[in-house]
C-alpha positions in Angstrom: 8.0 29.2 1.3 8.3 30.3 -2.3 6.8 27.5 -4.8 9.3 25.7 -6.3 9.7 24.6 -9.9 11.1 21.8 -11.3 11.6 22.5 -15.4 14.6 22.9 -17.5 15.2 23.7 -21.0 16.1 20.6 -23.1 12.8 19.1 -23.8 10.3 20.4 -26.2 7.6 17.8 -26.0 6.4 15.9 -22.0 9.3 13.0 -21.2 6.7 11.0 -19.5 4.3 10.9 -22.9 7.2 9.6 -24.9 8.2 6.7 -22.3 4.1 5.9 -22.1 3.8 5.9 -25.7 7.2 3.4 -26.2 5.4 1.0 -23.0 2.1 0.9 -24.6 3.1 0.6 -28.2 5.2 -2.5 -26.6 2.7 -4.1 -25.0 0.4 -3.7 -27.5 2.9 -5.5 -30.2 4.8 -7.8 -28.2 2.2 -8.5 -25.2 1.1 -11.5 -24.3 -2.7 -11.6 -24.5 -4.6 -13.8 -21.5 -7.7 -15.3 -22.3 -8.5 -17.5 -20.0 -11.5 -16.9 -17.7 -9.8 -17.7 -14.5 -8.8 -14.0 -14.0 -9.9 -12.3 -10.9 -10.4 -8.9 -12.1 -14.0 -8.5 -13.8 -16.0 -5.5 -15.7 -19.4 -3.8 -14.3 -21.2 -6.4 -15.6 -19.7 -9.3 -14.8 -17.8 -10.0 -17.5 -14.2 -11.4 -17.1 -11.4 -8.5 -17.5 -8.7 -10.1 -19.9 -5.3 -8.2 -20.2 -2.4 -8.2 -22.6 0.5 -7.8 -20.6 4.1 -7.4 -20.8 6.2 -8.3 -17.2 9.0 -7.1 -15.6 8.8 -3.1 -17.1 11.0 -1.0 -16.2 10.7 3.1 -17.0 13.3 5.9 -15.7 12.4 9.6 -15.3 14.8 12.5 -14.7 13.0 14.6 -12.1 15.5 16.9 -12.1 14.6 17.7 -15.6 10.3 18.0 -16.0 8.2 16.5 -13.5 6.6 13.2 -15.0 3.4 14.8 -16.5 1.3 13.1 -19.1 -0.6 15.8 -22.2 -2.1 13.2 -23.4 -4.8 13.2 -21.5 -5.3 15.2 -18.1 -4.0 13.8 -14.7 -5.6 15.5 -11.5 -2.7 16.5 -9.7 -4.7 17.5 -6.8 -6.1 14.2 -6.6 -3.2 12.5 -6.7 -1.7 13.8 -4.0 -4.6 13.2 -1.8 -4.4 10.0 -2.2 -0.5 10.1 -1.9 -0.7 12.1 1.4 -3.9 9.8 2.8 -1.6 6.7 2.8 2.1 8.4 3.2 1.4 11.2 5.6 -1.7 10.1 7.2 -1.5 6.7 7.6 -4.7 6.0 6.8 -6.8 3.0 6.1 -10.6 4.8 6.5 -12.3 6.0 3.1 -14.2 9.2 5.5 -10.2 10.2 5.9 -9.7 10.4 1.9 -11.4 13.4 0.2 -12.2 10.9 -3.1 -14.2 7.8 -4.0 -11.9 6.0 -5.9 -11.3 3.5 -3.4 -15.1 3.0 -2.5 -15.4 -0.1 -5.0 -13.1 -1.8 -1.8 -14.7 -0.2 1.2 -15.2 -3.0 4.0 -18.1 -3.0 6.4 -16.1 -1.0 9.0 -15.5 2.0 6.6 -11.6 1.1 5.6 -10.2 -0.9 3.0 -9.1 -3.5 5.4 -4.7 -4.0 6.8 -3.8 -2.1 3.4 -1.7 0.5 2.3 -1.6 3.4 5.2 -2.4 0.7 7.8 1.2 -0.6 7.1 2.9 2.4 7.1 1.2 3.6 10.4 2.5 0.3 12.1 5.4 1.0 14.6 8.5 -1.5 14.9 11.9 -1.5 16.8 14.8 0.1 14.6 18.5 0.3 16.3 17.3 4.6 16.2 14.0 3.4 18.4 10.4 2.5 17.5 8.7 4.2 14.8 6.5 3.7 11.6 8.1 3.2 8.3 8.1 6.2 6.6 9.3 8.4 9.9 12.1 6.0 9.5 13.1 6.8 5.9 12.8 10.2 6.7 15.5 9.9 10.3 18.1 7.6 7.6 17.3 10.6 4.9 18.6 13.1 7.1 20.9 11.5 9.5 22.4 8.7 7.4 21.9 9.3 4.2 24.5 6.9 2.7 23.1 4.2 4.0 21.4 1.3 1.6 18.7 0.1 3.6 16.3 3.1 3.5 12.9 1.6 2.0 9.2 0.8 2.9 7.5 -2.3 2.1 3.5 -2.4 2.3 3.2 -6.1 1.2 2.5 -7.9 5.0 2.2 -11.4 4.4 0.8 -11.3 7.9 -2.1 -9.3 6.6 -3.1 -10.2 3.6 -5.8 -12.1 4.6 -7.5 -9.0 6.0 -6.6 -6.5 2.7 -9.4 -5.2 0.5 -7.1 -5.2 -2.1 -3.1 -6.5 -2.1 -1.4 -3.5 -2.5 -0.5 -2.7 -6.3 2.6 -0.2 -5.5 3.6 -1.8 -2.0 7.8 -1.0 -2.1 9.9 2.2 -2.2 13.6 2.0 -2.3 15.4 5.2 -1.5 19.6 5.9 -2.4 21.6 8.9 -2.6 24.1 10.4 -4.9 25.8 13.0 -4.3 23.3 15.5 -3.1 20.7 13.6 -5.1 17.9 11.8 -3.9 17.1 8.8 -6.1 13.9 6.5 -5.6 12.4 2.8 -7.1 9.2 1.8 -7.1 8.1 -1.3 -7.0 4.7 -2.5 -8.4 3.5 -6.1 -8.7 0.6 -5.0 -10.9 -0.6 -2.2 -13.1 -3.8 -1.0 -15.1 -1.7 0.9 -17.6 -4.4 2.9 -18.6 -6.1 4.0 -15.6 -2.9 4.2 -13.0 0.6 4.3 -14.9 0.2 8.4 -15.2 -1.5 8.8 -11.9 1.0 6.3 -9.8 4.1 8.2 -11.2 3.2 11.6 -10.8 2.3 10.8 -7.4 5.3 9.1 -6.4 7.2 11.8 -8.1 5.9 14.0 -5.8 6.5 11.9 -2.6 10.4 11.8 -3.6 9.9 16.0 -4.6 8.7 15.7 -0.6 10.9 14.1 0.7 14.4 15.3 -0.9 13.2 19.3 0.5 12.3 18.0 3.9 16.0 16.1 3.8 17.9 19.2 2.1 18.6 16.8 -1.4 17.6 17.5 -4.7 15.6 14.9 -6.5 17.0 12.9 -8.5 15.8 9.9 -10.6 12.9 7.9 -10.4 12.9 4.4 -11.3 9.3 2.4 -11.9 9.4 -1.0 -12.2 6.1 -3.0 -13.2 6.0 -6.8 -12.5 3.0 -7.2 -14.4 2.2 -4.1 -17.3 -1.4 -4.8 -18.7 -3.9 -2.8 -20.6 -7.3 -4.3 -20.2 -9.3 -5.8 -23.5 -11.8 -3.6 -23.4 -8.8 -0.4 -23.1 -6.9 -1.8 -26.1 -9.4 0.7 -29.1 -8.8 3.7 -26.3 -5.0 3.2 -25.7 -4.6 3.4 -29.5 -6.1 6.4 -29.4 -4.2 7.8 -26.5 -1.4 7.3 -28.3 -1.9 8.7 -31.0 -2.7 12.4 -29.5 -0.8 15.2 -30.0 1.3 15.5 -27.2 2.6 18.9 -25.8 5.6 20.4 -23.5 5.4 18.7 -20.0 4.0 21.9 -17.3 6.1 22.9 -14.4 5.1 21.9 -11.5 5.0 24.1 -8.1 5.6 23.3 -4.5 4.9 25.0 -1.8 7.2 23.5 0.1 7.7 22.9 4.1 10.2 21.5 6.3 8.7 19.4 8.0 6.8 16.7 5.4 3.4 16.3 7.9 3.0 19.9 6.4 2.5 19.0 3.2 -1.5 19.5 2.0 -2.9 19.1 -1.9 -3.4 22.4 -2.0 0.8 23.1 -2.3 1.2 21.4 -5.6 -0.1 23.2 -9.0 0.9 22.4 -12.5 1.1 25.8 -14.7 1.2 25.8 -18.2 -0.5 22.2 -18.2 -1.6 21.9 -22.2 -3.1 18.8 -22.3 -5.7 16.7 -24.6 -9.8 15.7 -23.7 -10.3 13.8 -20.9 -11.7 10.2 -22.5 -14.1 7.9 -20.7 -13.1 4.8 -19.2 -14.6 2.0 -17.8 -12.4 0.7 -14.8 -12.4 -3.0 -14.3 -12.2 -4.3 -10.6 
């Protein structure tokens, strides 16, 4: 199948970078600084990781115009898609099935991340159309009932929270079809803006591109709702440096599409003409 290229004329610079810079400036200028020692997250040396944050941040990305790719620093597309497919396609919580070490800090004794993320999407439920998991239910309804207002997933299962290594951050996707365009809302309870924003937006954009194609739809808008958008205290100087960097035109995202969602692989995704700034070393709070 021929690669699928998403890019239209009209933006000289990455639209994602514009949104990211505006969001960070607003957090730094108007955010609430949490200086309490009563914080779950800590730095590797044991110091509490405080944050400056804004609540209920909403960002909108028109996926029909360009793929939301940061150029202020590199975003590893293959790693983003690998994690996405681990959760949504493999529906796994086993770290042995993830070709990445990004979840190692939350590894439990059984080699999993507990009952989180892929574990939840692998659960079967009784729907009017029969027994299936949440992902298959979305795919079924996009193909057979695209006008439904009930096409969504949720990984925030209160019954299983006690055995999750980490409560789901990006926990819910709601899909809505308008005409022939697939739109989606990604709900996130909490986000480390420096380390995770560019990562999450790109990977869930890729999910919309895949779901749109296998449902004979076109990609529309991805709306990202972040309940707690925060910058950690040790990240503030890095964010200030990052948002002063030169930005570049958004690259083209080429996808080798498949008719079956479960046939996608990380190597099906490529960024063409990806100009970006150098990477920066970032300490991660856990």
